[in-house]
C-alpha positions in Angstrom: 126.0 103.4 88.3 122.6 105.0 87.5 119.8 104.0 89.8 116.4 103.5 88.2 113.7 104.5 90.7 110.0 104.1 90.4 108.8 107.5 89.0 105.1 106.8 89.8 103.2 109.0 92.2 102.9 107.8 95.8 99.7 105.8 96.1 100.3 103.7 99.3 99.6 105.0 102.8 100.8 103.1 105.9 99.2 104.2 109.2 100.6 103.1 112.6 98.9 103.8 115.9 101.6 105.2 118.2 102.3 103.2 121.4 99.1 101.3 120.7 98.2 99.4 123.9 99.7 102.1 126.2 97.9 104.9 124.3 94.6 103.1 124.5 95.0 102.7 128.3 95.7 106.4 128.6 92.7 107.2 126.4 90.5 105.1 128.7 91.9 106.7 131.9 92.7 110.4 131.7 94.6 110.3 135.0 97.3 108.3 133.2 97.8 110.7 130.3 101.2 112.4 130.1 102.6 109.9 132.5 105.1 107.0 131.9 103.0 103.8 131.5 103.7 100.3 130.1 101.4 97.5 129.2 103.1 94.2 130.2 102.2 90.6 129.8 102.2 90.4 133.6 102.7 93.0 136.2 105.2 90.9 138.1 108.9 91.9 137.9 109.6 89.3 135.2 106.7 90.4 133.0 107.5 91.4 129.5 106.8 95.0 128.4 104.5 94.8 125.3 103.9 98.5 124.8 105.6 101.5 126.5 103.9 104.9 126.3 105.5 107.8 124.6 106.4 109.2 128.0 107.9 105.8 129.1 110.0 105.7 125.9 111.7 109.0 126.9 113.1 107.1 129.9 114.6 104.5 127.6 112.0 101.9 128.2 111.5 99.6 125.2 109.3 96.8 124.1 110.8 93.5 125.3 112.1 95.0 128.6 111.1 93.3 131.8 108.9 95.2 134.3 111.9 95.2 136.7 114.1 96.9 134.1 111.4 99.4 133.4 111.1 100.3 137.0 114.8 100.7 137.4 114.7 103.3 134.6 111.5 104.9 135.9 110.5 103.9 139.5 107.1 105.6 139.1 106.1 103.9 135.8 102.5 102.7 135.7 102.3 99.0 134.9 99.1 97.7 133.3 98.2 94.2 132.1 96.6 93.8 128.7 92.9 94.5 128.2 92.3 93.0 124.7 88.6 94.1 124.3 89.7 97.8 124.4 92.4 97.2 121.8 90.0 95.3 119.5 87.4 98.1 119.8 90.0 100.8 118.9 91.2 98.7 116.0 87.6 98.2 114.7 86.9 101.9 115.0 90.1 102.9 113.2 89.2 100.5 110.4 85.9 102.3 110.0 87.7 105.7 109.7 90.2 104.2 107.1 87.4 102.7 105.0 85.6 106.0 104.9 88.7 107.4 103.1 89.9 104.6 101.0 88.1 101.6 99.3 91.0 99.3 99.8 92.2 98.9 103.4 94.5 96.1 104.4 94.9 95.5 108.1 98.6 94.6 108.8 98.3 94.1 112.6 96.1 95.4 115.4 97.9 98.8 115.3 98.8 99.1 111.6 97.0 99.2 108.2 97.8 99.9 104.6 95.5 102.1 102.5 96.0 101.5 98.7 94.9 104.5 96.6 96.4 103.1 93.3 94.3 103.9 90.2 92.2 106.5 92.1 94.1 109.4 90.5 95.1 111.1 93.7 98.1 113.5 93.7 100.5 113.4 96.6 99.1 116.7 97.8 95.7 115.1 97.9 97.0 112.1 99.8 98.6 114.4 102.4 95.2 116.1 102.8 93.6 112.7 103.2 96.2 111.7 105.9 95.5 114.9 107.8 91.8 114.3 107.7 92.3 110.7 108.9 94.4 112.0 111.9 91.6 114.4 112.8 88.9 111.8 112.4 90.7 109.4 114.7 90.9 112.1 117.4 87.2 113.0 117.0 85.7 109.5 116.4 88.0 107.1 118.3 90.0 109.0 121.0 91.4 112.5 121.4 94.6 111.1 123.1 95.4 108.7 120.2 97.9 109.7 117.5 98.9 107.9 114.3 102.0 108.2 112.2 101.5 108.1 108.4 103.8 107.3 105.6 103.0 107.8 101.9 105.1 106.3 99.1 104.9 104.4 95.7 105.1 101.0 97.4 104.2 99.3 100.7 107.8 99.0 101.9 108.7 102.7 101.6 105.3 103.7 103.0 106.0 101.7 106.1 109.5 103.2 106.3 108.0 106.7 105.9 105.6 106.1 108.8 108.4 105.5 111.2 110.5 108.6 110.3 109.0 111.1 112.7 107.1 109.2 115.4 104.9 110.0 117.2 102.2 111.7 115.1 104.4 111.9 112.0 103.4 112.4 108.4 106.1 111.8 105.7 106.2 111.2 102.0 109.0 109.2 100.2 109.2 109.4 96.4 111.7 109.3 93.7 112.8 112.9 94.4 113.7 112.4 98.1 114.4 108.7 98.4 118.2 109.1 98.3 118.3 111.9 100.8 115.9 109.9 103.1 118.0 106.8 103.0 121.2 108.8 103.6 120.0 109.6 107.1 119.2 106.0 108.2 121.0 102.8 109.2 120.4 99.4 107.8 118.4 98.2 110.8 116.1 101.2 110.4 114.7 99.5 107.2 111.6 97.4 107.9 112.6 93.7 107.6 116.3 94.2 108.1 117.4 92.8 111.5 120.9 92.4 112.9 121.3 89.0 111.2 120.5 90.5 107.8 122.7 93.5 108.6 125.7 91.1 109.2 125.0 89.4 105.9 125.0 92.7 104.1 128.1 93.9 105.9 130.0 90.8 104.9 129.3 91.8 101.3 130.5 95.4 101.6 127.1 96.9 102.2 127.1 99.1 105.3 124.4 101.7 104.7 121.0 101.9 103.1 122.6 103.9 100.3 125.1 101.1 99.7 122.1 98.8 99.7 120.3 100.9 97.1 123.3 101.1 94.8 124.0 97.4 94.9 123.3 95.5 91.7 120.6 92.9 91.3 123.1 90.1 90.7 125.1 90.9 93.8 121.9 90.9 96.0 120.3 87.8 94.4 123.3 85.6 93.8 125.8 86.6 96.5 124.1 88.4 99.4 120.8 86.6 99.8 121.5 83.7 97.4 117.8 83.5 96.5 114.9 85.4 94.9 114.8 87.5 98.1 117.7 89.5 96.7 115.6 90.5 93.7 112.8 91.5 95.9 115.0 93.8 97.9 116.4 95.2 94.7 112.9 96.2 93.6 111.6 97.2 97.0 114.3 99.7 97.7 113.7 101.4 94.4 110.0 102.0 95.1 108.6 99.2 92.9 105.7 97.2 94.4 106.8 93.6 95.2 104.9 92.9 98.4 101.3 92.9 97.1 101.2 89.1 96.8 98.6 87.2 98.8 100.3 84.0 99.9 98.3 80.8 100.4 97.4 80.1 104.0 99.4 77.1 105.2 98.4 76.8 108.8 96.6 78.3 111.8 98.0 78.5 115.2 97.8 79.9 118.8 100.3 80.0 121.6 100.2 81.1 125.2 103.0 82.0 127.6 102.0 80.8 131.1 102.7 83.3 133.9 102.9 80.6 136.6 104.3 77.4 135.1 101.9 74.5 135.1 102.1 70.7 135.3 98.5 70.0 136.3 96.9 67.9 133.5 93.4 69.4 134.0 94.6 73.0 133.9 96.8 72.3 130.9 93.9 70.6 129.1 91.7 73.6 129.8 94.3 75.9 128.4 94.7 73.7 125.3 91.0 73.7 124.7 90.9 77.4 124.7 93.8 77.6 122.3 92.0 75.1 120.0 88.8 77.0 120.2 90.5 80.3 119.0 92.4 78.4 116.3 89.3 76.5 115.2 87.2 79.7 114.9 89.9 81.1 112.6 90.1 77.9 110.6 86.4 77.8 110.0 86.2 81.5 109.2 88.7 80.9 106.5 86.6 78.0 105.3 89.3 75.4 105.8 89.6 72.0 107.3 93.0 70.5 108.6 94.6 67.1 108.5 97.7 67.9 110.6 98.1 69.0 114.2 101.3 70.2 115.9 101.9 70.8 119.6 104.9 72.5 121.2 105.8 73.0 124.8 108.5 75.0 126.5 109.5 73.9 130.0 110.6 75.6 133.2 114.1 73.9 132.9 114.6 75.6 129.5 114.0 72.4 127.5 111.5 72.1 124.6 109.3 69.3 123.1 107.2 69.2 120.0 105.4 66.7 117.8 103.1 66.5 114.8 100.4 64.1 113.9 98.4 63.7 110.6 94.8 62.5 110.7 93.1 60.6 107.8 89.8 62.4 108.4 89.7 66.2 108.2 89.5 68.2 111.5 86.9 71.0 111.4 85.3 71.4 114.9 87.1 72.6 118.0 86.5 69.2 119.5 88.2 67.3 116.8 91.2 69.7 116.9 91.4 69.4 120.7 91.2 65.6 120.8 94.2 65.3 118.4 96.1 68.0 120.3 95.3 66.4 123.7 96.6 63.1 122.4 100.0 64.7 121.6 100.0 66.5 125.0 99.4 63.2 126.8 102.3 61.6 125.0 104.6 64.3 126.5 103.7 63.4 130.0 103.2 65.8 132.9 106.4 65.4 134.8 107.8 68.9 134.1 106.2 72.4 134.5 105.3 74.0 131.2 105.9 77.7 130.6 104.6 78.0 127.0 102.1 76.0 125.1 101.6 76.3 121.3 99.2 74.5 119.0 98.8 74.7 115.2 96.9 72.9 112.5 98.2 72.4 109.0 97.7 70.4 105.8 94.7 72.6 105.0 91.9 71.9 102.6 89.5 74.5 101.4 86.0 73.6 102.3 83.4 74.1 99.6 79.6 74.4 100.1 79.1 70.8 98.9 81.8 69.6 101.4 79.9 71.3 104.2 76.6 69.8 103.2 77.8 66.2 102.8 81.4 65.3 103.6 81.4 66.8 107.1 77.9 65.6 108.0 79.4 62.1 107.5 82.8 62.5 108.9 82.2 65.1 111.6 79.0 64.7 113.6 79.8 67.9 115.6 79.8 70.2 112.5 76.3 71.6 112.9 76.7 72.2 116.7 80.2 73.8 116.1 78.8 76.3 113.5 75.8 77.1 115.8 78.2 77.8 118.7 80.4 80.0 116.4 77.4 82.1 115.5 76.4 82.6 119.1 79.9 83.6 120.1 80.4 85.8 117.1 77.2 87.7 118.0 77.5 87.9 121.8 81.2 87.7 122.4 83.9 85.1 122.7 83.2 82.2 125.1 79.6 83.3 125.7 79.0 79.5 125.4 82.0 77.4 126.5 82.6 73.9 127.6 82.7 72.8 131.2 86.5 72.2 130.9 87.1 75.9 130.5 85.0 77.2 133.4 87.7 76.9 136.1 90.3 78.6 134.0 88.7 82.0 133.2 91.0 83.9 135.6 94.1 81.8 134.8 94.1 82.1 131.1 94.4 85.6 129.8 93.6 86.7 126.3 96.5 87.9 124.3 96.5 90.2 121.2 98.9 89.5 118.4 100.7 92.4 116.7 101.0 90.7 113.4 98.7 89.1 110.8 95.7 90.8 112.2 92.6 90.5 110.0 
């Protein structure tokens, strides 16, 4: 069966900061450079490893390990808790470097970005030169200890795949000429987006390698393997055609927090909930949305789970309105069991127009003007420069977390 690959020149560049959090910590403290280090959610034995350094990975330490497991593999491993302001700073500085080289930069997470050079007429040789220049600029302008891996390809999927071929500090191109040879060296779970569950589904249909996957027909993938349009997407994606450049409509905003020491204290939980609602509300307002629905979920120390949704007739826009609705749900759960994770989200979104902001919310939300004024202060001088009394006692108990995905 002849395979029709995308013959277009590579125009997508995926850039990934190697061992992001750990490398940033080593950049900040030269004494930790060259030594095994992990950034973990907590430095206690049960803390989850978020980012092992390149040196720690050589001992077999991986993301998701517990601190106890990391120390069993490497007793001298340095354990650090997250320092989000550092990571945000490095992200922002990297974005500046990227935008100096490409007019279209799409942040994919705090440590990844896609640079789209389509229609700029760049040859692959020119893109390689650009990638080398970006690597040098990051070392000069952001940090001399930081390295990035770069992948160049005709579509986003293959560019991301290429960026992971030779970490750390890799630079690879995948095109129609070398795609088959590249896939021949990989396993199914090496493909971005293919996890063990998808691997089992592919295996059940006689697909055991990326080359089997590439050679599979559209009907097999769409009607038998995935039983949905997803099969067609994979058919196109593997062949180098762009299928992932769709901007999906935002459906919700949410924040969650894993609590290091389980809580059942109503005041402390309310303080935590307010902070989550503030972070969620800022993102909601930055996107110029209001919400009608609120959803709260709790995980408990006894491994049980509880969640509930509520829909409001009037739109929620301010942090206060989001918090009041979420607090109502939290109260309905009771405080008889210790909570280990708290998650809040708002949904049923409506885009807010200028006219809505001028009249509708002035009528329905008396806190609108104050909310927007506080947002401006906190945007200018830093998060929680102005904060409610409810949050004052929780500054040392509620730690900021940095998401790896959907970072923009």
